[in-house]
N, C-alpha and C positions, 0 to 999 in steps of 0.2 A: 365344656363343649356343648352340653345339652342346652344351656342358657343361650348360647350363640345360635343354635339351630332354631330354637323357639323364637328368638329375636328376628331371624331372617324370615321365617314364615309369617310373623306378625307384620313385618315390613311389607311383604308381598300382599298380605291381606289388606293393609292400610291403603296401598296403592289402588287396589281393586275397589275398595269401599268408597274411596274418594275420587272416583273416576272423573267426575265433573267438578271437583272441588279444588281448593287451593293446594292441598297436599299433593294431589296428583300432578298438577302443573309444575310444582316445585321439584317433585321427584323426577319427572320426565326431563325437566331442564337440567337437573344435576346429572342424570344418566347421559344426556346428550353431551354435556361438557366433559364428562369423564371419558366417553368414547372418543371425543375430539382430541383430548389430551393424549390418549394412548395411540391414536392414529399418527399424530406428529412424532410421538416418542419412537414408534416403530419405523416411521419414515426416516428419522434421523439415524436410527440404528443401521438401516440399509445404506445410508450415505456413508457412515463410518466404515461399513464393511467394504464398500466399493473404493474407499480411500486407502485401503491397504490392510484392514483388519483380517480379511480372509487369507492374506499372504503370510501371516504369522504362523510359526511352527505350532502345530497342535490345535489350530483354530480353523483349519480347512473343513468345511462341512459339505459344500456343494461340489458335485463332480462336474456340473455343467452350469453355466450362468442362466439366470432367468431374464426374460425380456422386461422392459419397463412396465408393460401392461400386466404381466404376470406378477411382478413385484407389487404393483398397486393393488391387484385383486387379493393377494396374500395379506398385505397390510390392512386392507379393509376388513377382511374376515377376522384376523387376529385382534384388531382394535375393537371391533364390535363385541366379540365374545369377552375379551379382557375387560373392556369398559363396563359391560353389563354386569358381569360377575363381581367386579371390583365395587360397583355401585351398591350391589346387594350387601356386600360385606360392610361397607360404610353405613348403609341404612341400619344394618343389624346393630352396629355399635352406637347408633343414635338412640336406640331403644332404651327406655328407663331400666329395663331388666338388667342390661349390661352396664349402664352408667353407674348403677349403685354398687357394682362389684369393685374390688380393689384394683389398683393400677397394675399390679403384678399379674393378676388373673386375666385382666383384659389384654395385657401385652402378650401373654402366653397364647390365648385364643386367637388373637390377631396374627401372631407369627405362624401358627398352624394353618390358619385360613389362607394366608399368602403363600405358604409352602405348597398347599394343595393347588392353589391357582397357578403357580409357576409350573407345576407338573402338567396341569391341563393345557396350558399354553404351549409348552414344549412339545407334548404329544400331538396336539392339534397342528402345530407348525410342521412337524414331520409328515403328518398325513396329507396336509395341503400341498407341501412341496412335492410329494410323490405323484400328485396329479399332473405336475408340469414336467417332471423328469422322465427321460427315456429309460434310465436304469434306476428303479426305485431305491430309496435309502432303506437299509435294513439294520436296525440297531436293537440290541436287547436293552432292558432298562439299565443294567449295570454299565453297558457301553455308553449309554446316553449321559449318565451322571459323571462319567470320567472323561467325557469328550471336552476338548478345549473350547470349541465353539459354544457348547451349552454353558460352560462356566462363564464365558464372556457375556452371554445373553443374560444369565442369572444376575451377574454383577450389575449389568446395565438396568435390568428390571428393578432390582432393589434400589438402585440410585434414583430411578424415576419415581418409584413408590415413595421414597423419602422426600423427594422434591414435592410431590403431590400432597403428602401429609403435612409438610412444612407450610404450604400455602393455606391449607385448611385450618391448621392450628393458628396461624397468624390472623386469618379472617375471624375465627371464633374469639381470639384474644382481644383484637383491636377493632373488629368490625369490618364489614365488606368494603373493599377498595382502599382501606387505610394504608396498607403496605404499598400499593401502587402510588398513592398520593405522596407518601414519604419518599419513595424512590425517585419520583419526578420532581420532588421539591415543591409541591403545590402549595403547602402551607408554611414554607420556610419564612416567608414574609406574611404578616397578618393580613387577612382578607375578610371582606364582609360577605356573609351568606344568610339566606333566609331559612330558618328551621322552625319546627314545632317540637316543643318539649312536653313530656308528661312525667310528673313525679308521682310514683306509686308507693304508698306507705301502709304498713300493717296497722290496723286499728288496735287500740289498747295494748300497744307493744310493751310498755313498761310493766303493766299489771301482769301480762302473760309471762314475761321473763321471770318475774318474782315468784309467780305461782308454779311454773313448770320447772324452774331451774335453768341455768344458762346453757347447759349441755343439750338438754331436750329442746329448748327454745331455738338454739342454733340449728339443730336438725330440722325443726319446723321451717325456719327461714330458708334453709338449703333446699328443701323439697318444694316450697312455694316458688322459689326462683327457678328451679328446674322446669316447672310447669309454665312459668311466665316466659321463659326463653323460647319454649316451643310455640307459644301463641304469638310473641313478638315477631318471630321469623315469618310466620304465616301472613302477617300484616305489614311486611316490608319495613319494619322498624329496626332500630339498632339500640343495643344497650350501651349507654354512655359510661355509667359507673354504678356501683353499689355503695351505699353509705349506711352501714348497719342493717336495719330492716327496711330500708328504702332503696328503690331502684329508679334510675333516671333513664328514660327512653327518649329517642328523638327520631324525627323524619325530616327529609327534605320537605320544604313547606308544601309544594304542589302535590307530592306523593302522599303526605299525611292527610291532606284535604280530600284527595280523590277517594271516592267511595266511602267517605267518612272513616278512613282507616284509623285515625288517632282515637276516636271514641269507640269504634267497633272493637279495637284491640283490648280496651279495658273491659268491656262487657264479655268478650270472649274469654278473657282470663278469669273473670268472676264466675262465668258459667262452667268453665273447666274445673274450678275448685268445687262447685256444687255437684258436678258429675262425679267427682272423686270424694264426695263427702263421707262415704263409707270408709274409705282408706284413712282419711284424716281423723275421723272420730275414733277409729279403732287404734290408730297409732298414737294420736296426740290428745284424744278425748275432746276434740273441738273442731269446728269448721272455721278456718281463718277467713277474715274479712279485711278487704283493703279499701283505701280511699285514694283518690287521685285528683290532681289539678293539671289543667292543660292550657298552654299559652304558646304564642309563636310570634316571630318577627325577625328583624335583622339583628345579627350579632357578629362578633369577631371570632374567626377560627384561625388558630395558629399552632405551629409545632413548638412544643416546649420540652425542656429537659435535655440532659446530655447522656448520663449513664442509663437513664430509663426514659426514653422518648415516648411522647404520646401527643395526640391531637387534643387541644384544649379549646373550650368554648367560653368566651368572656362577653358579658353584656347584661343589660337590664332584663332581657327575656328570661334568663335562668333564675334570677332573683325573684322576679314577678311570679313565675310558675311555682316556685317553692312557697311563696306567700299565699298564693291561691289555694294550694293544697292544704295549707295550715287552716284555712277557713272552713274546711270540710267538717271539722269538729264543732265549730261555732254554729254552723247552719244545720248540723246533723245530716249531712248529705254525703253520698259516696263518690260523686263525680261533679266537679266544678270546672267550668271553662270560662275563658275571658270573652268579653264582647267581641273582640277582633276575630277570634276563632269562630264564634257563633255566626258572625256575618259572612264567613267564607263557606261554612258547611251547608249542605242541601239536605234537609230533613224530609223524609217521605212517609212518615207515619210510623216507622219502626221505633223511633225515639221521640220523646216529648221534652220540651225545654221550658223552664220557668225562669223569668227574669228576677233575680234577687236584688236588683238595684245596684247602685254605685257603692263601692266599699273602699275606704281608705286603708290600704295595706300598710303593714309595718315598714317603715323606712321610705315610704312614698310621700310625695308632696301633693299629688293629685289623686283623687279616687278613680277606681277602675270598675267598669261594669262587669258583673259576674252572673253567669247562668248556671243552673243545675240541670243535668241531663239524666234521664232514666229511660229504661226500656219499657215499651208498651207490651 
């Protein structure tokens, strides 16, 4: 529980410290979405109550009905408090301090957290109801936890929490919007979309695996990808897949070009590793270094699989990006981009580019222009 409390305070601290940054905007947007989710959840609960739930034996809570305005005010208050606290709990579990804990420990802490939240919501609901009622409700805690209306509310709250968690897990597993696209059948038939891909690969991976041993090496990759995920999310990218010590990231073309997100993401990841150099050197006796290749264009997007469905990307863009990344070793550079991406980006002095000329990539019939990018 101490870890959870520390994680919560760290989340609040991060929001404050990143007041004008990407973290703050993302956190505020998540809080707003969570509050909106609980607003509609409580609104639907009121609809169910009016449809006859309050007429069931043991579920009668109100001695007098509330007006629509009073119901709306009550719903707004409950959804704001619930959504805000719920967001803090979720932020706490995004913290690396808790992510490194076992699933059982995290599940136990989360269960306790939600139990406390339910208690807060029920007590707050009673207090707010008493503002509108002529005869205030007076319940002891024992009476509350044995009341049928409270039982129905708790069951409804748990159901909504599971639904909220389900959508979060799906987004984390498959990427933002993938579940929606699958439900709508967007990619049931192959379609052409314009994307930017970045292949990120650990330098000297084979040598490191042999030197460290595969258990410790796997732990290193795991930690690096934890840090990569945090950075990718800040730059509106999505993880397509992991292949050994390589991660494949993509953006919608316009979003990846905007504010140079596709290259900023790589340097933000590199800088994050450098900021955590003390941790990596202490635990793994090294500072991991990555190389990356970036390319973009039209490709085919479609839904594949039956038992395990996923959105797949097919086309020359992916093969070319992989080949560009392989050239990092030949040129001894950490980031290479294709000429087509270079022509779309707007450099403002933060980065400098050098034209490495045209390179005939493996499996290609025509050479492709390649640039190296570095931070000034």
